[in-house]
N, C-alpha and C positions, 0 to 999 in steps of 0.2 A: 400477599397473594402469590401463589405459585405461578411460574411461567407456563403458559398454555402450550408452549413448544419447547420441550426440554433439550432438544438437539443443539449441538454446537452451531455457532454461526457458520463456520466452515469446517468440513472434515475431509481430509485428503488421505486416501488409502491406496497403498501400493502403486503410486503414480509413476508411470514411465512416459516420457515425452521427448520429442526432439524435432529437428528441422528436416532437412532432406537426407541426412546421413544417419549415423548411429544415434542411439538414445543419448540425450544429455542428462536426463533425470532417470535414476535407477531405483524404483521402488520407494518413493517418498511417502511417508505416513506422518501426518501431524494434525493436531486439532487446534482450532481457534475458538475458544469459548466466547460467548456473548459478553460484551463489556470489557474485554481484556485487550492488552497489547501483546501480541506474540511476535517476536523478532527472529528473523533468520539472518545469521551472520556467516561470513566465510570469505575466502579470498576471491578476488575478481576472476571472472571467467570460469567459474565452477558450477553455475546453474541457478544462481539466486534469481536473476531476472527472468530466466526461462520458466521458473516455477510460477511466478506471478502471471506470465503470459499464458501458461497452460491453464491456470485457474480461470483467467478472463476470456479464454477461447481464442486467443491469438496464435497459439501453438497447439497442434493436434495432440490429444491424449491417446497414446498407443495402447496403454494397459492401465488398469486401476480405475478409480473413480473419484469424483469431486462432488461433495454433498454440501448444499447450502440450506441450513435449517432443516436438515433431514431429507431434502429433495435432491435427486441427481441432476447435475447441470453440465457434466463433462461432454455430453453429446449435443449441447446447444450451441448456436452461433454466438459470436461475441456480443452483438447488439441485444440478443435475448438474455444473455447473462447480465449485461448492464441493467436491463430492465428489471431483473430480479433483485436489484439493490447491491450489486457488487461493483464498486468503483475502483478503477485502476489508475493511479497517478504514476505515470511511467518515469523512468530515469531520463533526465533531461527535459521532462515535462511535455515536449511535443506540442507546444502551443501553435496557434495560427498566427504567424508573425504580422501579417497585414490586416489583422482584425484588432479592434480595441480590447482593452481589458473587459469591458462590459460584454462585448460580443463573444469573447472567449468563454466567459462565465455562462452566458446563455446557452452555449453549445453543450454544456454539461446537463442542461435540462431538456434536451431535445426529445426525450421520451415522455415528458410531462405535458399533458394536454390542458391542464387547468392553469390558467394565467394567474389566478390569485395565489396558488401554491408556489408558482415560480417567483412571484414578487416576494412572498414571505421568505423563501429560501435566499433570495438575493439580499434582503435586508439582514438576515442572519449572518450571511457571509461577510457583508460589510461591517457588521458589528464585531465579528471575530477578527477580521483583517481590515482595519480601517484604512490602511495604506492603499488598498485596492479601490476604495471609494474615492480617495484623492487622485488616483491614477485612472479612473474609469474610462476616460476618453482617449487615453494614450494607446498607441499601437504597441502590441506585445513585443515587437522587435526593438523598441526603445527602452525596455525595462532592464533593470539590473538582474543578476542571477538570482538573488534572494526574492525579488519581486516576482520573477517568473515561477519560482517554486510555490509562492503563495497563490498565484493564479491557478497553478495546477491543483493545489489542495482545494481551493475554492470551487473549481470546476467539478471536482469529485463530490463536494458537498451539495452543489446545485442538482446533482442527480438524485438527491434524497437517499443516499446510500445507507444501507444497514451495515455494510462492511466496507472499509476503505483499505486498499492495498497500496502502500506507498513505497516506491523503489528508490533507495539511496537519496533521501532528500538533502543530505549534506554535501553531495558530490560537487567538488569544484568551488565551494563557497569559502569565504573568509571565516575565521573562527567566530567573530561577533555575529555574523549573519546566521551561521549554523546555530548559535545559541538562540537567536530569535525564532528560527524555524522550529526548533524543538520545544520552545515555549508554546508555540501554536499547537503542536501535537500533544503537549501536556494538557492544554485547555480542552482539546478534543477528548482526551482520556477522562478529564474531570466531568465532561458531559455524558460519560458512559458509552462513548462510541467504541465499536469493535474495530481493531486495526491489525492488519498483518503487515509488518514493517520489514524491509530489507535494509541492512546496513553492514558496512565492512568493519567498523570499529565498535566492538561490544561495550567499551567503557563509555562511549558517547550516549548510549541509550539504556544503560543498566538501570538507572533510577526510574525510567518510564515503563520498562518491560515487566510483564508477569512471568513469562517463560522465554527462554532462548533456545534456538536450535542451531547447531553448527553444521553447515553444509559444505562438503568437500567432494569434488569430483562427482557431483550429481547424487550424493548419498548423505543422509543424515548420520553424522558420526558421533554426535553427542547432543543430549537435551537435558535441560535442568533450569534451576533458578539462576538469575543473572549474577547474584553475589557468588554463587558457587563457581560459575565460569570464570569470573575475575580472579578467584583464588587459585585457579588451576593454571599455574604458570607454565607447566610443561605443555598443556593443551594449547595455550595461546601461542607459545613459541613454535610448536610443531605446525600448526595450521595457519596462523596469522602472522608469524614472524616476530612476535613480541608480546 
């Protein structure tokens, strides 16, 4: 059966955005098809996190547009964008430290009025991330870095998101924990979820990604297949230092 809505899950066209000063993003254009993982890589401080914040309504779009399933969302408030099924898992997670794992997860479902739907989502999160069920009464402040990332991902899932934007899930974690986090993202991919992922290291996510975009100084300077990026030694050396 054909998809009744053929539009990409996300479409960003000619996006300019910034904070109080000059633009940080300069004419970003990229597409996130349904059911794919699209990854944005690039050096730190060059606009990757700002891109996700602009899409989720946390940074003002100055020019261009953001479309979700064919509908413009760039003029909406952040809570309205979240209600449209766009979940943002920020860098560092930004959990509520004096709330339990369970309470943090429930915060992801604040837009959902139906209690049965919330319960089903919580059961699905615990099935995907069983460690969170074991830690459900622990305060977020007592969790390890990897557990905090899992709560951040789980909170996004509690929103019933059609698109998940995940900002550098491996940041500051030990290699073994990074592997566990990306196993979870791989499971989300297997479920057919749509993900816009930000990562500094392309090799870490090449096997998961359908398309990679290289962002430098607020501009997309290269786009293509992950294997092609990894074969471009001069590209990696110039923009990522190796």
